[in-house]
C-alpha positions as CSV (number, residue, x, y, z in Angstrom):
1,M,-40.7,-23.7,-1.3
2,S,-43.4,-21.1,-1.2
3,W,-42.9,-17.6,0.2
4,M,-44.9,-18.4,3.3
5,Q,-42.8,-21.5,4.0
6,L,-39.6,-19.4,3.4
7,K,-40.8,-16.8,5.8
8,F,-41.4,-19.5,8.4
9,Y,-37.8,-20.8,8.0
10,W,-36.2,-17.3,7.8
11,P,-34.8,-17.3,11.3
12,Q,-33.2,-20.7,10.7
13,I,-31.8,-19.5,7.4
14,L,-30.3,-16.4,9.0
15,F,-28.8,-18.4,11.8
16,S,-27.3,-20.9,9.3
17,L,-25.8,-18.1,7.3
18,F,-24.3,-16.6,10.5
19,A,-22.9,-20.0,11.6
20,F,-21.4,-20.5,8.1
21,A,-19.7,-17.0,8.2
22,A,-18.3,-17.8,11.7
23,L,-17.1,-21.2,10.5
24,V,-15.3,-19.6,7.5
25,Q,-13.7,-17.0,9.7
26,L,-12.5,-19.6,12.2
27,F,-11.0,-21.6,9.3
28,Y,-9.0,-18.6,8.2
29,Y,-7.8,-17.9,11.8
30,L,-6.9,-21.5,12.5
31,W,-5.5,-22.5,9.1
32,F,-3.8,-19.3,7.9
33,F,-3.4,-16.6,10.6
34,R,-2.2,-19.0,13.4
35,R,0.9,-19.5,11.2
36,L,1.9,-15.9,11.8
37,A,0.8,-15.8,15.4
38,F,3.0,-18.8,16.3
39,F,5.7,-18.1,13.7
40,K,9.3,-18.5,14.7
41,N,12.2,-17.4,12.5
42,E,14.5,-20.3,11.7
43,S,17.5,-20.2,14.0
44,K,20.9,-20.3,12.2
45,I,24.0,-21.7,13.8
46,Q,26.0,-19.2,11.7
47,S,24.5,-16.2,9.9
48,Q,25.7,-15.7,6.3
49,Q,25.8,-12.1,5.4
50,H,25.0,-11.6,1.7
51,P,26.1,-8.5,-0.2
52,V,23.0,-6.3,-0.3
53,S,21.9,-3.2,-2.3
54,V,19.3,-1.1,-0.5
55,I,17.2,0.9,-3.0
56,I,15.0,4.0,-2.2
57,C,13.1,6.0,-4.8
58,A,12.2,9.6,-3.9
59,R,10.5,12.5,-5.5
60,D,10.4,15.9,-3.6
61,E,11.0,14.2,-0.3
62,D,13.8,16.4,1.1
63,E,12.3,16.4,4.7
64,N,11.8,12.6,4.7
65,I,15.3,12.0,3.3
66,A,16.8,14.2,6.0
67,R,14.8,12.6,8.7
68,N,14.8,8.9,7.7
69,L,17.8,8.1,5.4
70,P,20.4,8.3,8.3
71,G,18.5,5.4,9.9
72,V,19.3,3.3,6.7
73,L,22.9,4.6,6.4
74,V,23.9,3.6,10.0
75,Q,22.8,0.0,9.8
76,K,25.2,-2.4,11.5
77,Y,26.2,-4.8,8.7
78,S,29.7,-6.0,8.2
79,S,29.3,-7.4,4.7
80,S,29.4,-5.5,1.4
81,H,26.4,-3.3,1.0
82,E,25.3,0.0,-0.7
83,V,22.4,2.4,-0.4
84,I,21.0,3.6,-3.7
85,V,18.7,6.6,-3.7
86,V,17.0,7.3,-7.0
87,N,16.1,11.0,-7.0
88,D,13.3,11.2,-9.5
89,N,12.9,14.7,-10.9
90,S,12.8,16.3,-7.5
91,V,12.5,20.1,-7.5
92,D,13.0,20.6,-3.8
93,D,16.3,20.4,-1.8
94,S,16.7,16.6,-2.1
95,K,19.7,16.8,-4.3
96,Y,21.7,19.0,-1.9
97,I,20.8,16.9,1.2
98,L,21.9,13.8,-0.6
99,Q,25.2,15.4,-1.7
100,E,25.9,16.3,2.0
101,L,25.1,12.8,3.2
102,K,27.3,11.3,0.5
103,K,30.3,13.1,1.9
104,T,30.0,11.1,5.1
105,F,28.7,7.8,3.8
106,K,30.8,6.6,0.9
107,F,28.5,3.6,0.2
108,L,25.6,6.0,-0.6
109,Q,25.0,6.1,-4.3
110,V,22.7,8.8,-5.8
111,V,21.0,8.4,-9.2
112,E,19.6,11.7,-10.5
113,L,16.8,11.4,-13.0
114,T,16.0,14.6,-14.9
115,Q,13.5,13.3,-17.4
116,E,10.1,11.7,-17.1
117,A,9.5,8.2,-18.4
118,K,6.8,8.2,-21.0
119,L,4.0,5.6,-20.8
120,I,5.4,4.2,-17.5
121,N,3.2,5.0,-14.5
122,G,4.1,5.4,-10.9
123,K,7.6,4.7,-9.6
124,K,8.3,1.6,-11.7
125,Y,10.8,3.4,-13.9
126,P,13.0,4.9,-11.1
127,L,12.8,1.6,-9.3
128,S,13.9,-0.2,-12.4
129,I,16.8,2.2,-12.8
130,G,17.8,1.6,-9.2
131,I,17.8,-2.2,-9.6
132,T,19.8,-2.0,-12.8
133,E,22.4,0.2,-11.1
134,A,22.7,-2.1,-8.1
135,R,26.0,-3.9,-7.8
136,H,24.7,-6.8,-5.6
137,E,22.3,-9.6,-6.4
138,I,20.1,-9.1,-3.4
139,V,18.1,-5.8,-3.3
140,L,16.2,-4.5,-0.3
141,L,13.5,-2.0,-0.9
142,T,12.0,0.7,1.3
143,D,10.5,4.2,0.8
144,A,11.9,7.6,1.6
145,D,9.2,8.1,4.3
146,C,10.3,4.9,6.1
147,V,12.9,4.4,8.8
148,P,14.1,1.0,10.1
149,S,13.0,0.2,13.6
150,S,16.5,-0.8,14.5
151,E,20.1,-0.9,13.4
152,Y,19.7,-4.5,12.5
153,W,17.0,-4.2,9.9
154,L,19.3,-5.0,7.0
155,Q,20.9,-7.9,8.8
156,K,17.5,-9.4,9.8
157,M,16.0,-9.1,6.3
158,Q,18.9,-10.6,4.4
159,D,18.9,-13.5,7.0
160,G,15.7,-14.7,5.3
161,Y,17.6,-15.9,2.3
162,Q,18.0,-19.7,2.4
163,P,18.9,-21.9,-0.5
164,G,16.2,-21.5,-3.1
165,V,14.7,-18.3,-1.6
166,E,14.4,-15.4,-4.1
167,V,11.8,-13.2,-2.3
168,V,11.7,-12.1,1.3
169,L,8.7,-10.3,2.7
170,G,8.8,-8.0,5.7
171,Y,6.4,-5.9,7.7
172,G,6.1,-2.2,7.1
173,G,4.2,-0.5,10.0
174,Y,3.4,3.1,11.0
175,H,4.6,5.3,13.7
176,K,2.4,5.4,16.8
177,L,0.7,8.8,17.3
178,P,-2.1,10.0,19.5
179,G,-5.6,9.8,18.2
180,L,-8.2,7.4,16.9
181,L,-7.2,7.8,13.2
182,N,-3.7,6.5,13.9
183,K,-5.1,3.4,15.5
184,L,-7.4,2.8,12.6
185,I,-4.5,3.1,10.1
186,R,-2.3,0.9,12.1
187,F,-4.9,-1.8,12.6
188,E,-5.8,-1.8,8.9
189,T,-2.0,-2.2,8.1
190,F,-1.7,-5.0,10.7
191,H,-4.8,-6.7,9.3
192,T,-3.5,-6.6,5.8
193,A,-0.1,-7.9,6.8
194,L,-1.8,-10.6,8.9
195,Q,-3.2,-11.9,5.6
196,Y,-0.3,-11.6,3.1
197,L,2.3,-12.8,5.5
198,S,0.2,-15.7,6.7
199,Y,-0.7,-16.7,3.2
200,A,3.0,-16.7,2.3
201,M,3.7,-18.9,5.3
202,A,1.0,-21.3,4.0
203,G,2.7,-21.4,0.6
204,I,0.3,-19.0,-1.1
205,P,2.2,-15.7,-1.4
206,Y,0.2,-13.0,-3.1
207,M,1.7,-9.6,-2.3
208,G,4.4,-7.6,-0.5
209,V,4.7,-4.0,0.4
210,G,7.5,-1.7,-1.0
211,R,8.1,-0.3,2.5
212,N,9.9,-3.5,3.4
213,L,10.6,-6.0,0.6
214,S,13.5,-7.8,-0.8
215,Y,14.2,-10.0,-3.8
216,K,17.0,-11.0,-6.1
217,R,17.9,-9.1,-9.2
218,D,17.7,-12.3,-11.2
219,V,14.0,-12.6,-10.4
220,F,13.5,-9.1,-11.6
221,F,15.3,-9.5,-14.9
222,R,14.1,-13.0,-15.5
223,N,10.5,-11.7,-15.4
224,K,11.4,-8.7,-17.6
225,G,11.0,-6.3,-14.7
226,F,7.7,-4.4,-14.6
227,A,7.1,-4.7,-18.4
228,S,3.8,-6.5,-17.9
229,L,2.7,-3.9,-15.3
230,N,3.8,-0.6,-16.8
231,H,0.2,0.3,-17.9
232,I,-1.0,0.1,-14.3
233,P,-0.3,3.2,-12.1
234,S,0.6,1.1,-9.0
235,G,1.7,-2.4,-8.5
236,D,5.5,-2.1,-8.3
237,D,5.3,-4.1,-5.1
238,D,2.1,-6.1,-4.7
239,L,1.5,-7.0,-8.4
240,F,5.1,-7.8,-9.0
241,I,5.2,-10.2,-6.0
242,N,1.9,-11.6,-7.1
243,K,3.5,-12.5,-10.4
244,V,6.9,-13.9,-9.3
245,A,6.4,-15.3,-5.7
246,T,5.9,-19.0,-5.3
247,K,5.6,-21.5,-2.5
248,K,9.2,-22.5,-2.8
249,N,11.0,-19.2,-3.5
250,T,9.4,-17.0,-0.8
251,A,10.3,-16.5,2.8
252,V,9.0,-14.2,5.6
253,V,11.1,-12.3,8.2
254,L,9.0,-11.2,11.2
255,E,10.9,-9.7,14.1
256,P,10.5,-6.4,15.9
257,E,14.0,-5.4,14.7
258,A,13.2,-6.1,11.1
259,I,10.2,-3.7,10.8
260,T,10.2,-0.4,9.0
261,L,8.1,2.5,10.2
262,S,6.4,5.2,8.1
263,N,4.6,8.4,8.7
264,P,0.8,7.8,8.8
265,K,-1.7,10.1,7.2
266,T,-3.1,12.7,9.6
267,T,-6.5,13.3,8.0
268,F,-9.2,10.8,7.1
269,S,-9.6,12.2,3.6
270,S,-5.8,11.8,2.8
271,W,-5.9,8.2,4.2
272,M,-9.0,7.5,2.0
273,K,-7.2,8.6,-1.1
274,Q,-4.1,6.5,-0.2
275,K,-6.2,3.3,0.4
276,Q,-8.3,3.8,-2.7
277,R,-5.2,4.0,-4.8
278,H,-3.8,0.9,-3.2
279,Y,-7.0,-1.1,-3.8
280,T,-7.1,-0.5,-7.5
281,T,-4.5,-3.2,-8.0
282,A,-6.5,-6.0,-6.4
283,R,-8.4,-6.7,-9.6
284,Y,-5.2,-7.9,-11.2
285,Y,-4.4,-10.6,-8.6
286,K,-4.5,-14.2,-9.6
287,L,-7.9,-15.9,-9.5
288,K,-7.1,-18.1,-6.5
289,H,-5.9,-15.1,-4.5
290,K,-9.0,-13.1,-5.3
291,F,-11.1,-16.1,-4.3
292,L,-9.4,-16.5,-0.9
293,L,-9.3,-12.8,-0.2
294,G,-12.9,-12.4,-1.3
295,L,-14.3,-15.2,0.8
296,Y,-12.6,-13.9,3.9
297,T,-13.6,-10.3,3.3
298,S,-17.2,-11.1,2.5
299,T,-17.7,-13.3,5.6
300,Q,-16.1,-10.7,7.8
301,F,-18.3,-8.1,6.3
302,I,-21.6,-10.0,6.8
303,F,-20.7,-11.4,10.2
304,Y,-22.0,-8.7,12.5
305,P,-25.2,-7.8,10.6
306,L,-26.0,-11.6,10.6
307,L,-25.1,-11.7,14.3
308,I,-27.7,-9.0,15.1
309,A,-30.4,-10.5,12.9
310,A,-29.9,-14.1,14.2
311,A,-29.8,-12.9,17.8
312,L,-33.1,-11.1,17.4
313,L,-34.9,-13.7,15.3
314,F,-33.4,-17.0,16.5
315,D,-31.9,-18.3,19.8
316,W,-29.6,-15.5,21.1
317,R,-27.8,-17.9,23.4
318,L,-26.5,-20.0,20.5
319,V,-25.6,-16.8,18.7
320,L,-23.6,-15.5,21.6
321,G,-21.9,-18.9,22.1
322,I,-20.7,-18.8,18.5
323,L,-19.6,-15.2,18.9
324,G,-17.7,-16.1,22.1
325,L,-15.8,-18.9,20.4
326,K,-14.9,-16.7,17.5
327,L,-13.7,-13.9,19.7
328,I,-11.6,-16.2,21.9
329,V,-9.8,-17.7,18.9
330,Q,-9.4,-14.3,17.3
331,G,-8.2,-12.7,20.5
332,I,-5.4,-15.3,21.0
333,I,-4.3,-15.0,17.4
334,Y,-4.4,-11.2,17.5
335,F,-2.5,-11.0,20.8
336,K,0.4,-13.1,19.6
337,A,0.5,-11.6,16.1
338,M,0.3,-8.0,17.3
339,K,3.1,-8.7,19.7
340,K,5.3,-9.9,16.9
341,M,4.5,-6.7,14.8
342,N,5.0,-4.4,17.8
343,E,1.3,-3.4,17.7
344,S,0.3,-4.7,21.1
345,D,-1.3,-1.5,22.2
346,L,-4.1,-2.2,19.7
347,W,-5.1,-5.5,21.3
348,P,-7.4,-4.1,24.0
349,L,-9.5,-2.5,21.2
350,F,-9.5,-5.5,18.9
351,I,-13.3,-6.2,19.2
352,L,-14.2,-2.6,18.4
353,L,-11.6,-2.5,15.6
354,D,-13.0,-5.7,14.2
355,I,-16.5,-4.2,14.2
356,W,-15.0,-1.1,12.5
357,M,-13.9,-3.3,9.6
358,F,-17.6,-3.5,8.5
359,F,-17.7,0.2,8.0
360,Y,-14.2,0.2,6.5
361,Y,-15.4,-2.2,3.7
362,V,-18.4,0.0,3.0
363,I,-16.2,3.1,2.6
364,F,-13.3,1.5,0.6
365,A,-14.9,-1.3,-1.4
366,P,-15.9,1.0,-4.3
367,A,-12.2,1.6,-4.9
368,L,-11.9,-2.0,-6.3
369,W,-13.8,-0.9,-9.4
370,K,-12.5,2.6,-9.8
371,K,-9.9,3.5,-12.4
372,A,-6.5,4.2,-10.8
373,R,-5.1,7.7,-11.1
374,K,-1.7,8.1,-12.8
375,I,0.4,9.5,-10.0
376,W,3.9,8.8,-8.7
């Protein structure tokens, strides 16, 4: 085909690309994301309460410990459980706050680390110590800057363990604060969870978040802990789950009472640094996960530019018809999914937030190729 012929067919090519991007997006919403939107936790005639060890790693987080740890310590759970805080070389008042809390809560165990682990990046070493010290087979992980959304978080998360289940994924959200940045952070967090939780429900688990994650100690030791990940600064949550989670051994718990809430960043620059650090692990995902994530992300990225080009150069009525279909499906899925994750206040803005994702990818995509910094 000559250049002149190609130029003649250019409007049809743009429209075809736009229709293809819309079709791929609809596939993801109707095949994957609907699973989360219409998800129902399996009802149990009788809830079996397993012994659980809650593990929190902290470094110089005295304020977060004082503010959030009581929410973990007052969980209503009648079975055996313990809370282990690994205080990793803190130089603030964390040690003294933990000592005071231990006087009231006898099941609080504190592990004081006073030496740095050589050649092991991030919090993998303190987390490994916490799992090793745990007395119970089921470990439930969260962070020092997280607080459970209810007194039943521990109960709801362990309820995900059925015969054969070794990994339970939960949702870790952020506190609602005034301002646009807070909405952008919470929407990005919701959008990420929409993917990894839906994929897990479809039998393709690929990650979890350390803010709300549970697995069995046997899985950890059977896979030699983080030995294969120690050279990577991050990945103690998503890469470990990417390695050990399977269709048969992974479950999802998604209830408002089973959510954890963290303090969001308050400046755009600090949020950028946080997200850039998180995205450095994506290159280590399994090939099938990278393909599925890449296809969804790329079609989402080109959707609105192609929409504008096709509307200007082709039949705008067909373009708007396809857009309307996509937004209707997306709106229904988002409405029900956001309700489950207690993010319903974002729904009226979902079209603007969806458009924002184009600029989000422009800003954060370079992090996929950057070398991760070696920080805790």
